[in-house]
C-alpha positions, 0 to 999 in steps of 0.5 A: 694133458697128453696122458689124460687126453690119450686115455680118453680118446684111445680107450674105446679103441682097445680091443678085447675078445668078448665072444660072438655076441658082443663087440670086441671092446675092452671098455664098453657101457652096454646100455641096452643090456644094462651092463658094464665091461672093463677088460676082464671085468663084467658088471651086471645090473644087480651088481651095481654095488661095484659101481657104488664102491668105485664112486666111494673110492673116487671120493676118498681119493679126492679127499686124500689128494686134497688133504695132502696136496691141495687141489691137485685134481683141479690143476692137473686132471679135471676135464675142465682144466685139461680141455681148457689147457688144450684150447689155450694151447691151440690159441697160443699156436694160432694167435701167438704169445700172451702179448700178441693175443692181447694186441689182437683182442684189443684191435677194434677194427676187424681186418682180413688178418684178424678174421682169418686168425679167429676163424682158424682158431674157432674151426680147430676148437670145433674140431676138438670139441666134436672129437670129444663128443665123438669119443664119448659115444664110442664108449657105448657101442663098438667104436669102429662100427659106430665111427663108420655109421656116424660118417655114413649117416647111419647112426642112431639119432641119439648118437648125433644128438649126444655128439652135438650137445657135447661138442657145444658144451666142450666148446663153451666150457673150454674156449669161452667160460674157462676159469669161470666154471672153476670159480662159479660153477664147481662146488669143490672150491667151497668144499676144499676148506674142510679137507685142507689144514696147516700141514697141507702142501699148497701153492704159496708165496714166501712173503717173508722173503719176497717183501717188500716188493720192488715198486712198493711204498716201503722200497720207495721210502728207502727200505731194503727190497725183497726178492719179488721184483713185482714183474707180475709173471705169476699173475699173467700165467694164472689161469684163474687170474689171481695174485698168489702173493695175496695168499691162498684163495678160493679160486686157486686150482693148484696148477703151479704155473705161477711156481714155474713162472717165478722160478724162471724170473728168479734164475734170470735175476740171480735169486734162489728159486722157490719164492713161490712154491709148494709149502705148508702153513707150518713151514712158513712159520718155521722159515720165518724163524730161520728153521728148516721146514718139515720133510715132505714125508711128514706132510704127506703121512699124518693122521688124516691122510693115513685115515683116508688111505686106510679107508680107500684101501679097505674099500678097494680090498673089499671090491676085489674080494667080492669080484673074485668070490662072485659066481658065474651063474646066478638065478632068481626065483619068483613064485606065480601068485595067481593062482598060488597052486593048482590041483591036477586031475590026479590030485597032485598039487602044482606050483608055478615059478618064474626062474631067471637063469643068468649065464655070465660066460662067453659061450652057451651053457647047459644048466640043470635044475633040481629041487630039494626039500620034500622027496615027493616034490618033483620038478618039471620045465615048461617046453621040455621033458628034460631037467636041463635048459640051454642058456645063451652066452652073456644073457639071462633066460626066463624059464617057467618051472613047475613043482608038483607034489604027489597026492598024499605027500606031506607038502601037498597037505600043509600050507607052506613047505620050504624048498630049495631050487638048485641050478648046476652048470653041467660044463664045470659043475658050478652051482647056485641055489635059491630058497622058496616056498611050496604052497599046499592045500590051505 
């Protein structure tokens, strides 16, 4: 919980030099310019395939961990679980242990003590929820500046609306709904069955060792008692309120709290730990026969998990490869179709193009444009007699470009001529190009 909450709350405050025109923030979602910054990585709108690739990796990673260890994501890293655990921790600090909380809950008469305890708990919950919503908006703007604006009432109304919505939902999901979200709202319990097989390590109860229980009818009839003393500790600590001794159930989020609770009881009564433990169905069969279980590595490394790992690694390698080979300058060319060409007074044929020049560098760069194709075609830039244009840092510049074919040139006398527009970063010589069409006399 400390690790996951630390990442969420502290990441927006990590500083990173982004030049004069952007906030010095390591992780930033720039909605205004539709860009995403992650330390040294900058993703532009046309590079959305990076986001798609990360989503594919996240899905494959979820499949991998579920196939190997069950719902460990749900039990340890899911935001619903993390914030619910945080709210329960606050509740334990303020109201006391489980028995004290039950007594307070069952107390029908509201006195000063009950009102004070409940009010204190709700205030702390609201502060946590507000901090959660506040931390979220910091990912979309410069965190220190937005923090000041929020407290001085100078922030945009959208920021206050977002904080308000997330505060309300965090309070409700973490403090009120809790496990009901996992049971009824989350789709993953319904999907996990396709990811789990008999070799998946899940939280299970060694029935062959624990039964019959202390208060069972078999024991009362004189049968030898198993290790389970029916203390209900595993049920009492379960955040979703199930009895793991009834077998694996849809509601189980694999948090393993029942393992810790049962191990504590086993130590107190002098029995071996592991009555409730991470185990696979194949291990249970072997243990019933008196054989040792499979080594954990054989449960982890099997065809399904190897396949998921291979696919996950392949997507990651492809994303890294695409990241390293992408250019820092790019261009798009859109011919102006109305009209397709213009005949000048000297008989020359002129085509017009809208060229977007993308400069991904952190400083302004001079770009030179040129044309290749028919040698008789020359290039002109609107607004300047030169063939260079300055493109501001981290932005796209729209430049109107004219291609002119001299009278009698081959390109002027045919309907279509293939040409190639080049752009060169004068600072370092990096180049990019786009192929287009020059329209002559029809």
